VEXSE-255649 format. One record per residue: residue number from 1; x, y, z of N, C-alpha, C in turn. Coordinates in pm, 1 decimal. Example, Ala and Ser with C-alpha at 12.3 -4.5 7.8 and 13.67 -1.06 7.14 Angstrom:
2
> k	nu	nv	nw	cau	cav	caw	cu	cv	cw
> 1	1319.0	-569.0	780.0	1230.0	-450.0	780.0	1320.0	-330.0	780.0
> 2	1285.0	-225.0	708.0	1367.0	-106.0	714.0	1290.0	3.0	787.0
REM end
This chain:
73
> k	nu	nv	nw	cau	cav	caw	cu	cv	cw
> 1	4961.2	10066.7	8879.4	4967.5	9954.8	8795.0	4851.5	9827.6	8766.5
> 2	4711.9	9858.4	8717.0	4654.7	9699.7	8700.2	4675.6	9649.3	8588.0
> 3	4633.0	9513.0	8619.1	4631.2	9463.6	8463.4	4498.8	9366.6	8454.7
> 4	4446.9	9371.9	8338.8	4378.4	9218.0	8355.0	4381.6	9128.0	8406.1
> 5	4328.2	8992.9	8450.9	4402.0	8865.8	8534.7	4305.0	8791.7	8458.7
> 6	4305.6	8691.1	8453.5	4267.7	8542.0	8388.6	4133.0	8524.7	8497.3
> 7	4052.2	8449.0	8508.2	3939.2	8445.6	8547.3	3947.7	8349.5	8705.7
> 8	3950.2	8394.5	8795.3	3951.7	8305.7	8901.2	4151.6	8283.5	8961.2
> 9	4209.3	8358.3	8960.3	4423.6	8336.3	8999.3	4349.4	8277.6	9125.4
> 10	4452.0	8200.8	9135.9	4481.0	8146.8	9290.7	4578.8	8039.4	9317.6
> 11	4703.6	8058.7	9170.4	4806.2	8017.6	9212.1	4926.9	8125.4	9148.9
> 12	4996.1	8097.5	9277.2	5113.6	8214.2	9271.0	5252.3	8162.8	9228.0
> 13	5377.4	8158.5	9147.4	5479.6	8125.7	9173.4	5578.9	8217.4	9183.5
> 14	5687.7	8265.8	9238.6	5737.4	8328.5	9267.4	5933.4	8327.0	9232.2
> 15	5986.9	8362.2	9090.6	6071.1	8301.6	9109.9	6170.1	8431.5	9127.0
> 16	6279.4	8428.3	9242.2	6332.9	8532.5	9303.9	6409.7	8614.9	9155.8
> 17	6548.0	8491.2	9167.2	6627.4	8495.4	9128.9	6638.1	8647.9	9005.8
> 18	6535.8	8582.4	8935.0	6537.7	8706.3	8765.5	6382.4	8774.2	8784.3
> 19	6368.2	8765.3	8917.9	6217.5	8853.9	8960.3	6117.2	8825.4	8857.0
> 20	6106.4	8684.2	8855.2	5963.4	8701.5	8798.8	5810.7	8624.3	8889.5
> 21	5717.1	8645.3	8812.6	5602.1	8614.1	8884.7	5547.2	8518.1	8803.9
> 22	5490.6	8471.2	8853.0	5355.0	8370.8	8768.7	5217.8	8349.7	8807.4
> 23	5092.7	8367.8	8806.4	4975.0	8364.1	8828.6	4940.4	8304.1	8702.9
> 24	4847.1	8241.5	8795.8	4718.1	8109.5	8673.9	4617.7	8048.8	8818.1
> 25	4489.1	8056.6	8764.3	4402.6	8020.5	8850.0	4322.7	7887.0	8734.8
> 26	4164.7	7842.9	8763.3	4085.1	7788.8	8732.9	4123.4	7804.5	8531.8
> 27	4115.1	7898.6	8515.5	4095.6	7884.2	8355.6	4203.2	7829.3	8262.1
> 28	4302.5	7804.9	8348.9	4408.6	7697.9	8301.9	4526.4	7860.4	8180.7
> 29	4504.2	7968.0	8242.1	4601.0	8051.5	8143.6	4685.5	8092.5	8244.0
> 30	4795.6	8112.8	8214.8	4880.2	8168.9	8307.4	5003.6	8232.3	8263.5
> 31	5021.0	8383.3	8374.3	5093.0	8531.1	8289.0	5201.4	8512.7	8370.8
> 32	5255.9	8600.2	8266.9	5372.8	8611.9	8350.1	5454.1	8725.2	8359.1
> 33	5527.0	8785.7	8472.2	5527.8	8971.9	8482.7	5689.3	8928.7	8503.4
> 34	5731.1	9052.7	8517.0	5862.0	9141.2	8572.8	5866.4	9181.9	8687.1
> 35	5895.4	9147.9	8780.8	5949.1	9220.1	8851.1	6083.6	9358.4	8913.4
> 36	6021.1	9452.4	8888.4	6103.9	9573.2	8917.2	6129.6	9699.1	9031.3
> 37	6222.0	9737.5	9112.9	6206.0	9791.5	9249.5	6134.9	9958.9	9096.4
> 38	6101.3	9996.5	8972.2	6044.7	10044.3	8954.1	5855.1	10007.2	8883.7
> 39	5830.2	9904.3	8885.0	5728.0	9856.5	8853.6	5739.2	9650.0	8857.4
> 40	5623.6	9706.1	8767.7	5534.1	9563.7	8729.5	5526.3	9551.8	8612.0
> 41	5624.7	9471.0	8477.9	5517.9	9466.6	8404.5	5520.1	9314.0	8310.7
> 42	5412.0	9315.5	8231.8	5332.8	9211.3	8216.3	5428.1	9145.7	8044.4
> 43	5485.0	9015.5	8090.3	5545.5	8981.9	7945.3	5527.6	8931.1	7898.9
> 44	5411.3	8832.5	7952.3	5321.9	8734.1	7892.7	5272.7	8590.8	7923.3
> 45	5189.5	8547.6	7843.9	5102.1	8449.5	7900.2	5018.0	8363.4	7791.1
> 46	4980.0	8235.3	7832.0	5029.9	8131.1	7762.5	4876.7	7951.7	7787.9
> 47	4811.0	7909.3	7759.5	4709.0	7849.3	7795.9	4788.1	7672.4	7835.5
> 48	4766.0	7670.7	8011.6	4838.9	7540.9	8046.4	4763.2	7448.0	8056.1
> 49	4648.1	7447.9	8036.8	4526.4	7383.9	8109.1	4459.7	7372.0	8174.9
> 50	4310.7	7326.0	8173.7	4176.8	7400.0	8274.1	4265.0	7352.7	8415.8
> 51	4183.6	7358.6	8523.5	4202.6	7346.8	8634.9	4330.3	7381.1	8645.2
> 52	4412.3	7470.4	8654.6	4560.7	7486.0	8701.7	4560.4	7464.6	8867.9
> 53	4567.3	7376.1	8932.1	4590.0	7364.3	9092.1	4755.9	7436.5	9183.7
> 54	4841.1	7333.7	9138.5	4983.8	7394.7	9183.0	5094.7	7461.6	9089.5
> 55	5153.1	7553.3	9108.3	5245.6	7596.0	9038.2	5376.0	7589.7	9174.3
> 56	5493.0	7551.0	9078.6	5605.1	7536.6	9177.0	5733.1	7597.9	9091.8
> 57	5818.3	7692.1	9106.0	5964.2	7725.4	9031.7	6073.1	7701.0	9076.0
> 58	6131.2	7637.7	8994.4	6286.9	7539.3	9075.5	6380.2	7673.5	9015.3
> 59	6483.7	7688.3	9131.8	6541.3	7843.7	9147.6	6700.4	7820.0	9069.6
> 60	6676.6	7686.6	9049.9	6820.3	7699.9	8976.9	6790.0	7648.4	8865.4
> 61	6695.5	7585.8	8780.8	6712.7	7608.2	8651.6	6574.0	7691.0	8564.3
> 62	6528.9	7749.7	8685.6	6391.0	7861.2	8654.6	6343.8	7771.8	8543.6
> 63	6276.5	7626.6	8586.4	6153.7	7610.6	8492.9	6037.5	7629.9	8580.3
> 64	5979.9	7603.1	8525.1	5816.8	7624.0	8605.2	5704.0	7501.4	8572.6
> 65	5693.3	7429.6	8678.9	5630.2	7308.9	8699.0	5479.2	7343.9	8741.2
> 66	5344.6	7306.3	8587.9	5196.7	7307.2	8717.5	5168.5	7161.2	8671.4
> 67	5059.3	7227.9	8869.6	4966.4	7044.8	8772.8	4874.1	7054.6	8753.6
> 68	4757.9	7029.6	8731.4	4657.3	7031.3	8681.3	4618.5	6920.6	8699.5
> 69	4478.2	6990.2	8769.2	4361.8	6883.4	8816.5	4258.4	6824.7	8736.0
> 70	4278.7	6673.9	8673.8	4207.8	6550.9	8610.7	4069.0	6583.6	8695.9
> 71	4004.6	6581.7	8713.1	3896.7	6618.4	8751.2	3841.2	6430.8	8814.3
> 72	3941.3	6373.5	8824.6	3923.5	6249.2	8863.4	4021.7	6193.1	9026.7
> 73	3937.2	6136.2	9115.0	3899.5	6144.5	9281.3	4021.7	5996.5	9244.1
REM end
């Protein structure tokens, strides 16, 4: 199955227990997928802010945290 992915996807996070995959990139769009034995289903997308740099999932609370590059050194 093929999905349209936002420009330059380079950040992935996977929440194992609910089988959720998050994909983000420089465009600031995060895509949300449900992964199962029968395949992958896109269940959402949203704008988190440009220059998504790092993403992590808390496996206890299932919160998703994203670090954005402010462009300042």
